[in-house]
LUMRO-294965 format. One record per residue: residue number from 1; residue in three letters; x negated, y negated, z negated of N, C-alpha, C in turn. Coordinates in steps of 0.001 Angstrom, whole numbers, plus 500000, padded with zeros to 6 digits. Atoms other than C-alpha are relative to their C-alpha. Layout:
N
<node NUM ALA <X Y Z> <X Y Z> <X Y Z>>
...
//
This chain:
164
<node 1 MET <499164 499584 498914> <400111 625448 266110> <499573 499262 501254>>
<node 2 ARG <500421 500603 498743> <399010 624861 269694> <501204 499821 500910>>
<node 3 SER <498911 500212 499058> <401260 623343 272274> <499590 500550 501356>>
<node 4 GLY <500275 499485 498660> <401530 624835 275779> <499645 501459 499954>>
<node 5 SER <500256 498567 499910> <400672 628290 276963> <498538 500354 499879>>
<node 6 GLY <501425 499719 500056> <396924 627947 276834> <499435 500305 501367>>
<node 7 ARG <500458 499690 498653> <396763 628660 280548> <499063 498917 500525>>
<node 8 GLY <500838 501108 499540> <395333 625212 281328> <498635 500031 499361>>
<node 9 GLU <501284 499940 500678> <392623 625704 278738> <499149 501120 500568>>
<node 10 ARG <500773 498894 499424> <391628 629059 280221> <499434 499599 501365>>
<node 11 GLU <500471 500415 498683> <391382 627525 283739> <498855 499006 499899>>
<node 12 ARG <501056 500992 500166> <389195 624717 282449> <498795 500579 499259>>
<node 13 GLY <501140 499384 500665> <386953 627114 280592> <500070 499873 498495>>
<node 14 GLY <499872 500065 501448> <388317 626780 277088> <500476 498643 499551>>
<node 15 ALA <499452 501220 500580> <389457 624071 274746> <499052 498824 500154>>
<node 16 GLY <500970 501085 499888> <386264 622065 275202> <500027 499296 501348>>
<node 17 GLY <499907 500626 498692> <387020 621307 278849> <498814 500291 500902>>
<node 18 ALA <501137 499683 499150> <383723 622722 280136> <500400 501067 501003>>
<node 19 GLY <499704 498976 499005> <383725 624883 283226> <500626 499397 501245>>
<node 20 ARG <499435 500399 498715> <385605 624744 286490> <501198 499080 499816>>
<node 21 GLN <498863 500924 500004> <387939 621808 287075> <500886 500311 501189>>
<node 22 GLY <499064 499813 498898> <391016 621989 289268> <499778 498961 501083>>
<node 23 PRO <500155 500964 498909> <391339 620133 292560> <500541 498632 499594>>
<node 24 PRO <499478 501324 500319> <391941 616384 292473> <501494 499925 500276>>
<node 25 ALA <498553 500114 499861> <395533 615257 292255> <500417 499565 501397>>
<node 26 THR <499643 500515 498682> <395404 613712 295748> <499836 501011 501108>>
<node 27 GLY <500174 499015 498940> <394454 616838 297697> <498620 500605 499965>>
<node 28 GLY <501230 499242 499986> <391590 619105 298632> <498742 499161 500063>>
<node 29 ALA <501234 500761 499843> <389009 616551 299757> <500053 498667 499278>>
<node 30 GLY <499898 501251 500721> <390226 613694 297606> <500471 498845 500866>>
<node 31 THR <499523 501051 499098> <391714 611768 300546> <501482 499781 499752>>
<node 32 SER <498593 500294 500246> <394955 610028 299741> <500727 499810 501316>>
<node 33 ALA <499185 500202 498804> <397802 609681 302205> <499796 498593 500555>>
<node 34 ALA <500211 501379 499536> <397222 605924 302361> <498669 499868 500731>>
<node 35 THR <501311 500051 499351> <393531 606374 303223> <500051 500671 501362>>
<node 36 LEU <499878 499285 498736> <394355 608905 305912> <500804 499182 501010>>
<node 37 THR <499192 500847 499112> <397013 606578 307361> <499178 498844 500540>>
<node 38 VAL <500857 501103 499550> <394541 603683 307510> <498971 500504 501019>>
<node 39 CYS <500983 499441 499062> <391953 605912 309223> <500638 500280 501357>>
<node 40 TRP <499314 499705 498739> <394453 607116 311848> <500381 498726 500728>>
<node 41 CYS <499646 501276 499359> <395662 603555 312501> <498778 499377 500664>>
<node 42 THR <501231 500559 499447> <392064 602437 313062> <499576 500754 501259>>
<node 43 VAL <500390 499182 498853> <391250 605334 315403> <500928 499748 501187>>
<node 44 LEU <499051 500192 498901> <394423 604888 317449> <499959 498582 500546>>
<node 45 PHE <500144 501371 499522> <393929 601121 317636> <498848 499899 500983>>
<node 46 ILE <501176 500037 499126> <390465 601580 319148> <500255 500808 501272>>
<node 47 ALA <499702 499171 498828> <391636 604385 321461> <500979 499291 500932>>
<node 48 SER <499045 500743 499186> <394527 602215 322640> <499306 498914 500808>>
<node 49 ALA <500752 501022 499275> <392109 599445 323582> <499227 500624 501157>>
<node 50 GLY <500724 499310 498929> <390064 601937 325593> <500917 500391 501139>>
<node 51 ALA <499037 499625 498961> <393121 603209 327442> <500478 498769 500763>>
<node 52 SER <499558 501229 499338> <394262 599662 328166> <498932 499467 500937>>
<node 53 SER <501062 500504 499130> <390884 598681 329557> <499853 500869 501238>>
<node 54 ALA <500053 499128 498825> <390885 601729 331835> <501126 499652 500968>>
<node 55 TYR <498848 500369 499167> <394333 600769 333113> <499723 498685 500723>>
<node 56 LEU <500271 501298 499388> <393262 597174 333740> <498895 500089 501047>>
<node 57 THR <501086 499854 499042> <390053 598214 335495> <500516 500575 501311>>
<node 58 VAL <499444 499394 498790> <391928 600439 337926> <500894 499009 500729>>
<node 59 SER <499081 500923 499339> <394504 597741 338576> <499270 498837 500658>>
<node 60 GLU <500732 501130 499435> <391798 595178 339434> <499130 500362 501195>>
<node 61 ILE <501008 499701 498982> <389486 597077 341762> <500576 500509 501312>>
<node 62 PHE <499399 499519 498760> <391963 598279 344390> <500753 498876 500688>>
<node 63 PRO <499214 501015 499301> <393599 596175 347105> <501448 499988 499506>>
<node 64 MET <498669 500193 500563> <396997 594814 346150> <501009 501027 500521>>
<node 65 GLU <499018 499086 499406> <398892 597112 348515> <499873 501425 499455>>
<node 66 THR <500194 498631 500499> <397419 600264 346955> <499850 500070 498484>>
<node 67 ARG <500207 500029 501452> <397221 599186 343311> <500928 500935 499249>>
<node 68 ALA <499037 499169 500730> <400379 600912 342132> <499695 501482 500185>>
<node 69 MET <500315 498591 499741> <399414 604191 343791> <498711 500409 499286>>
<node 70 SER <501253 499653 500676> <395887 604066 342365> <500199 500118 498495>>
<node 71 ILE <499710 499905 501436> <397191 603401 338853> <500699 501322 499707>>
<node 72 ALA <499274 498743 500199> <399600 606337 339180> <499073 501201 500148>>
<node 73 PHE <500930 498898 499775> <396845 608589 340533> <499073 500198 498809>>
<node 74 PHE <500917 499885 501126> <394375 607814 337742> <500722 500372 498708>>
<node 75 TYR <499213 499613 501173> <397105 608101 335110> <500288 501500 500036>>
<node 76 ALA <499702 498569 499875> <398067 611535 336449> <498763 500852 499743>>
<node 77 ILE <501244 499246 500226> <394442 612713 336494> <499644 499990 498513>>
<node 78 GLY <500321 500097 501424> <393822 611443 332955> <500939 500813 499130>>
<node 79 THR <499023 499217 500763> <397015 613021 331670> <499754 501485 500176>>
<node 80 ALA <500270 498578 499757> <396165 616341 333303> <498757 500458 499247>>
<node 81 VAL <501239 499609 500677> <392611 616416 331957> <500211 500030 498483>>
<node 82 GLY <499773 500051 501445> <393616 615324 328456> <501057 500979 499525>>
<node 83 GLY <498905 499107 500394> <396802 617380 328393> <499630 501465 500050>>
<node 84 ILE <500426 498600 499908> <395008 620586 329332> <498826 500272 499057>>
<node 85 SER <501199 499723 500805> <391593 620305 327677> <500191 499638 498531>>
<node 86 GLY <499806 500431 501386> <392759 618475 324545> <500543 501101 499096>>
<node 87 PRO <499467 498944 500856> <395004 621187 323108> <499115 501242 499953>>
<node 88 LEU <500849 498804 500002> <392656 623972 324178> <498814 499858 499051>>
<node 89 LEU <501195 500198 500811> <389627 622482 322462> <500312 499553 498583>>
<node 90 PHE <499818 500616 501304> <390908 620355 319621> <500943 500774 499095>>
<node 91 ALA <499124 499186 500844> <393704 622639 318422> <499216 501141 499366>>
<node 92 GLU <500834 498915 500530> <391162 625408 318016> <499090 499490 498878>>
<node 93 LEU <500916 500539 501008> <388746 623187 316108> <500730 499548 498738>>
<node 94 THR <499315 500521 501180> <391259 621489 313827> <500863 501053 499321>>
<node 95 GLY <499151 498961 500576> <393277 624662 313262> <499273 500966 499085>>
<node 96 THR <500736 499053 500835> <390496 626528 311464> <500105 499673 498524>>
<node 97 GLY <499926 500401 501399> <390963 624541 308281> <498654 499628 499405>>
<node 98 LYS <501331 500373 500476> <387231 623886 308005> <499760 498521 500277>>
<node 99 VAL <500263 501427 499851> <386238 620287 307446> <498946 499768 501082>>
<node 100 ALA <501078 500172 499007> <383101 620733 309590> <500551 500083 501420>>
<node 101 ASP <499413 499893 498660> <385200 621812 312601> <500824 498770 500349>>
<node 102 THR <499225 501218 499757> <387515 618829 312225> <499076 498828 500260>>
<node 103 VAL <500988 501058 499777> <384515 616511 311969> <499398 500148 501397>>
<node 104 LEU <500526 499753 498655> <383099 618123 315129> <500994 499537 501064>>
<node 105 ALA <498978 500437 499049> <386402 617480 316930> <500001 498474 500129>>
<node 106 PHE <500050 501461 499959> <386270 613796 315976> <498711 499509 500661>>
<node 107 GLN <501266 500400 499381> <382602 613586 317012> <500035 500199 501514>>
<node 108 ILE <499867 499783 498556> <383408 615062 320421> <500834 498877 500610>>
<node 109 GLY <499163 501097 499503> <386199 612517 320894> <499265 498674 500017>>
<node 110 ALA <500762 501245 500065> <383964 609659 319785> <498902 499985 501057>>
<node 111 GLY <501036 499912 498975> <381175 610853 322075> <500550 499763 501397>>
<node 112 LEU <499378 500223 498697> <383525 610948 325050> <500360 498535 500202>>
<node 113 MET <499670 501425 499884> <384720 607410 324316> <498741 499157 500195>>
<node 114 CYS <501263 500739 499819> <381125 606172 323992> <499453 500208 501404>>
<node 115 ALA <500468 499731 498637> <380196 607870 327278> <500812 499210 501018>>
<node 116 ALA <499159 500781 499093> <383155 606232 329008> <499634 498522 499939>>
<node 117 GLY <500420 501389 500135> <382072 602863 327621> <498684 499725 500711>>
<node 118 LEU <501280 500167 499306> <378540 603351 328947> <500187 500025 501513>>
<node 119 VAL <499720 499950 498562> <379851 604327 332387> <500598 498678 500452>>
<node 120 ALA <499377 501281 499649> <382016 601201 332413> <498984 498868 499966>>
<node 121 ALA <501002 501068 500101> <379122 599010 331291> <499025 500032 501174>>
<node 122 LEU <500975 499874 498918> <376859 600353 334032> <500617 499890 501387>>
<node 123 LEU <499446 499884 498660> <379251 600881 336943> <501230 499140 500281>>
<node 124 ALA <498750 500734 499796> <382299 598690 336411> <499781 498746 500827>>
<node 125 VAL <500023 501221 499200> <383095 595827 338739> <500106 498813 499058>>
<node 126 LYS <499950 501209 500833> <382398 592447 337155> <501169 499143 500470>>
<node 127 ALA <498773 500680 499585> <385850 590871 337251> <500301 498757 499171>>
<node 128 GLU <499734 501140 500860> <385550 588142 334632> <500075 498715 500807>>
<node 129 ARG <499810 501326 499398> <386865 584745 335808> <500003 500038 501530>>
<node 130 ARG <499882 499886 498549> <387403 586009 339363> <501441 500344 500345>>
<node 131 SER <498637 499663 499583> <390681 586208 341237> <500018 501434 500536>>
<node 132 LEU <499885 498624 499531> <391959 589634 342185> <499687 500113 501487>>
<node 133 GLU <500277 499980 498570> <391681 588718 345868> <498499 499962 500290>>
<node 134 ASP <501456 500013 499833> <387940 588064 345417> <499391 501361 499693>>
<node 135 ILE <500524 498693 500402> <387412 591451 343807> <500317 501049 501056>>
<node 136 ALA <499567 499041 498984> <389403 593501 346305> <500899 499266 500984>>
<node 137 LYS <499236 500718 498981> <390561 591836 349500> <501276 500780 500323>>
<node 138 PRO <498765 499317 499590> <394201 592605 350314> <499845 500588 501401>>
<node 139 LEU <500108 499354 498698> <394563 594971 353251> <500559 499111 501105>>
<node 140 THR <499427 500888 498989> <396736 592441 355045> <499026 498890 500371>>
<node 141 ALA <500999 501028 499699> <393964 589839 354776> <498906 500566 500888>>
<node 142 ALA <501026 499365 499172> <391434 592255 356219> <500539 500267 501398>>
<node 143 ALA <499400 499734 498698> <393841 593208 359034> <500166 498711 500792>>
<node 144 SER <499820 501265 499284> <394613 589583 359876> <498659 499426 500424>>
<node 145 ALA <501337 500467 499617> <390878 588750 359907> <499514 500756 501221>>
<node 146 ALA <500409 499199 498839> <390251 591601 362350> <500782 499581 501235>>
<node 147 THR <499167 500451 498885> <393160 590476 364533> <499535 498641 500493>>
<node 148 SER <500489 501337 499658> <391902 586899 364439> <498671 500082 500741>>
<node 149 ALA <501299 499840 499339> <388392 588008 365396> <500175 500553 501399>>
<node 150 ALA <499754 499432 498676> <389719 590075 368279> <500597 498955 500930>>
<node 151 ALA <499387 501048 499177> <391826 587130 369520> <498957 498973 500419>>
<node 152 THR <501057 500953 499684> <388829 584801 369358> <499080 500559 501066>>
<node 153 LYS <500878 499348 499026> <386715 587283 371279> <500662 500057 501369>>
<node 154 ALA <499277 499917 498732> <389400 587697 373932> <500083 498632 500677>>
<node 155 LYS <499916 501360 499441> <389772 583911 374380> <498673 499561 500607>>
<node 156 SER <501302 500458 499543> <386047 583420 374810> <499450 500887 501106>>
<node 157 GLY <500463 499123 498927> <385778 586187 377350> <499035 501043 499533>>
<node 158 GLY <500855 498945 500555> <383843 588452 375020> <498542 499639 499959>>
<node 159 SER <501420 500340 499981> <380581 586500 375331> <499472 499611 498632>>
<node 160 GLU <500455 500418 501333> <380471 585202 371745> <500339 501080 498978>>
<node 161 PRO <499664 499015 501048> <380250 587500 368749> <501082 499455 499083>>
<node 162 ALA <498913 500399 500891> <383328 587432 366560> <499507 499935 498567>>
<node 163 THR <500359 500106 501417> <382981 586293 362951> <501234 500270 499172>>
<node 164 ALA <498864 499683 500851> <385176 587584 360172> <500099 499038 498857>>
//
């Protein structure tokens, strides 16, 4: 007397177990929920560092009086670009259900982050161990220097060149 309906044996190709096996117990590609969670945490950790460095770079290279406006401007531009192009491109790629399309979506994202890193490495202002005033002079300091130079020139009768 056999136990069960025999359905499992037919799917496996008979009582010997040869033939097609069913999918793994963890899912289609064999990725467990814990593995996927660790991967997402790693990706978002690295992406967060990139976003933070972009925020800090913008906040360091503009004069103090315009820093808040420049941060808001770059945040708005980044949100618009990512908020429009992200869903259009990545939803289409990840929505197909094909692993190759999802891998392509991740490769595009990684490529964009690498390109941004290269741009920063080549064009970013070297701000290490420098005060913010050395990197971008406050507008009030530049205005007071110009006023001071004009006053010096006026006192001397305009014969000496003003120094800033």
